[in-house]
C-alpha positions as CSV (number, residue, x, y, z in Angstrom):
1,M,-22.7,8.1,212.4
2,R,-22.8,11.2,210.3
3,K,-20.6,14.2,211.0
4,R,-23.4,16.7,212.0
5,E,-24.9,14.1,214.4
6,R,-21.5,13.5,216.0
7,Q,-20.9,17.2,216.4
8,R,-24.4,17.7,217.9
9,I,-23.8,14.9,220.4
10,L,-20.4,16.4,221.3
11,A,-21.9,19.9,221.8
12,E,-24.7,18.5,224.0
13,S,-22.3,16.4,226.1
14,L,-19.9,19.4,226.6
15,I,-22.8,21.7,227.6
16,E,-24.2,19.1,230.0
17,E,-20.8,18.4,231.6
18,M,-19.4,22.0,231.6
19,E,-22.4,24.3,232.3
20,P,-22.3,23.7,236.1
21,V,-18.5,24.0,236.2
22,L,-18.5,27.3,234.2
23,A,-21.5,28.7,236.0
24,G,-19.8,28.1,239.4
25,M,-16.6,29.7,238.1
26,L,-18.4,32.7,236.8
27,L,-20.5,33.0,240.0
28,A,-17.2,33.4,241.9
29,W,-16.4,36.5,239.8
30,T,-19.8,38.1,239.5
31,Q,-23.2,37.7,241.3
32,D,-25.0,39.0,238.2
33,H,-27.0,36.0,237.1
34,A,-28.1,37.7,233.8
35,L,-24.5,38.4,232.9
36,I,-23.5,34.8,233.7
37,E,-26.3,33.6,231.4
38,D,-25.0,35.9,228.7
39,I,-21.4,34.8,229.1
40,L,-22.5,31.1,229.0
41,M,-24.5,31.8,225.8
42,D,-21.5,33.5,224.2
43,T,-19.4,30.5,225.2
44,W,-21.8,28.0,223.7
45,V,-22.0,30.1,220.5
46,A,-18.2,30.1,220.3
47,M,-18.2,26.3,220.9
48,T,-20.6,25.7,218.0
49,E,-18.5,27.9,215.7
50,H,-15.4,25.9,216.5
51,I,-17.0,22.4,216.9
52,E,-14.9,20.8,214.2
53,M,-11.7,21.9,215.9
54,L,-13.1,20.8,219.3
55,E,-13.7,17.3,217.8
56,R,-9.9,17.0,217.4
57,H,-8.9,19.0,220.5
58,E,-7.1,17.0,223.2
59,N,-8.9,19.0,226.0
60,P,-12.2,20.6,224.8
61,Q,-13.2,21.2,228.4
62,G,-10.1,23.3,229.0
63,W,-10.8,25.2,225.8
64,L,-14.3,26.0,227.1
65,V,-12.9,27.2,230.4
66,K,-10.5,29.5,228.6
67,T,-13.3,30.7,226.3
68,A,-15.6,31.4,229.2
69,K,-12.8,33.3,231.0
70,Y,-12.2,35.4,228.0
71,K,-15.9,36.1,227.4
72,A,-16.3,37.0,231.1
73,W,-13.3,39.3,231.1
74,H,-14.6,41.0,227.9
75,A,-18.2,41.3,229.4
76,L,-16.9,42.7,232.7
77,E,-14.6,45.2,230.9
78,K,-17.6,46.3,228.8
79,Q,-19.7,46.6,231.9
80,K,-17.0,48.7,233.6
81,W,-16.7,50.9,230.5
82,M,-20.5,51.4,230.5
83,R,-20.5,52.3,234.2
84,E,-17.8,54.8,233.6
85,K,-19.6,56.4,230.7
86,E,-22.9,56.4,232.7
87,A,-21.1,58.1,235.6
88,A,-19.6,60.7,233.3
89,L,-23.0,61.3,231.7
90,C,-24.8,61.6,235.1
91,E,-22.1,64.1,236.3
92,A,-22.6,66.2,233.2
93,I,-26.4,66.1,233.6
94,R,-26.1,66.9,237.3
95,D,-23.8,69.9,236.6
96,N,-26.2,71.3,233.9
97,I,-29.6,70.6,235.4
98,P,-29.6,73.4,238.0
99,K,-28.7,75.9,235.3
100,A,-31.5,74.6,233.0
101,I,-34.0,74.6,235.9
102,Q,-33.0,78.2,236.8
103,E,-33.4,79.3,233.2
104,E,-36.8,77.6,232.8
105,T,-38.0,78.9,236.1
106,A,-37.0,82.4,235.2
107,F,-38.7,82.2,231.9
108,F,-42.0,81.0,233.3
109,E,-41.8,83.5,236.2
110,N,-41.6,86.2,233.6
111,L,-44.6,85.0,231.8
112,S,-46.7,86.2,234.7
113,R,-46.1,89.7,233.4
114,W,-48.5,89.1,230.6
115,L,-50.6,86.1,231.8
116,P,-52.6,85.1,234.8
117,E,-50.8,82.6,237.1
118,K,-53.3,79.8,236.2
119,D,-52.5,80.2,232.5
120,V,-48.8,80.2,233.2
121,E,-49.3,76.9,235.1
122,I,-51.3,75.4,232.3
123,L,-48.6,76.4,229.8
124,K,-45.9,74.8,232.0
125,F,-47.9,71.6,232.2
126,Y,-48.4,71.5,228.4
127,Y,-45.1,72.8,227.0
128,L,-42.6,72.0,229.7
129,Y,-43.9,68.7,231.1
130,G,-45.7,67.4,228.0
131,V,-48.9,66.7,229.9
132,S,-52.0,66.1,227.7
133,Y,-54.9,68.5,227.5
134,R,-57.1,65.9,229.2
135,E,-54.8,65.5,232.2
136,I,-54.4,69.3,232.5
137,A,-58.1,69.8,232.3
138,D,-58.7,67.2,235.0
139,H,-56.1,68.8,237.3
140,F,-57.5,72.3,237.0
141,G,-61.2,71.2,237.0
142,I,-62.0,72.6,233.5
143,S,-63.2,70.9,230.3
144,E,-60.7,69.7,227.7
145,P,-61.9,72.2,225.1
146,A,-61.5,75.0,227.7
147,C,-58.0,73.8,228.4
148,R,-57.1,73.8,224.6
149,Q,-58.6,77.3,224.3
150,K,-56.6,78.6,227.3
151,V,-53.3,77.2,225.8
152,S,-54.2,78.7,222.4
153,R,-55.1,82.1,223.8
154,A,-52.1,82.3,226.1
155,T,-49.8,81.4,223.2
156,R,-51.3,84.0,220.9
157,K,-51.0,86.6,223.7
158,L,-47.3,85.8,224.2
159,R,-46.6,86.0,220.5
160,K,-47.5,89.7,220.8
161,H,-44.6,90.0,223.3
162,R,-42.1,87.9,221.3
163,E,-39.3,90.4,221.3
164,E,-39.5,91.0,225.1
165,L,-39.7,87.3,225.7
166,K,-36.5,86.5,223.7
167,Q,-34.3,87.7,226.6
168,W,-35.9,85.2,228.9
169,L,-35.8,82.2,226.6
170,P,-33.6,79.3,228.1
């Protein structure tokens, strides 16, 4: 039997024998089935990378258990690190959102000095929320060309008051 064929058979037999054992072990540590799948895949990749050594190893099953434990530990640490980073980011966002909302609200409230309230609302939808002309037109019951024209005219009108508006920019 050729070397590659022998290695393929060894890999297949190890996977068949050890997959339920390793999956059960990992399930005791985490209920995240997608993570377990990833850890098992990483373990099988490591196995194929070290298949020549495993042919001579006195306990390839034990090697796979240790490898799966290492891969699980590494994945769980990475997950923990990601959760910590995500929590820090959420906290930073949570701390800054009220300020940003206040600034945006103040800016748009001050636009009503120069524009009708409906035009201010249309500008909010278009510039602040990124809503399309079509959706804005449907919401306000006007045609799409009329919506485009309102945005254009309101923007031109505000350009005339650029210096006064600078103090309200967020």
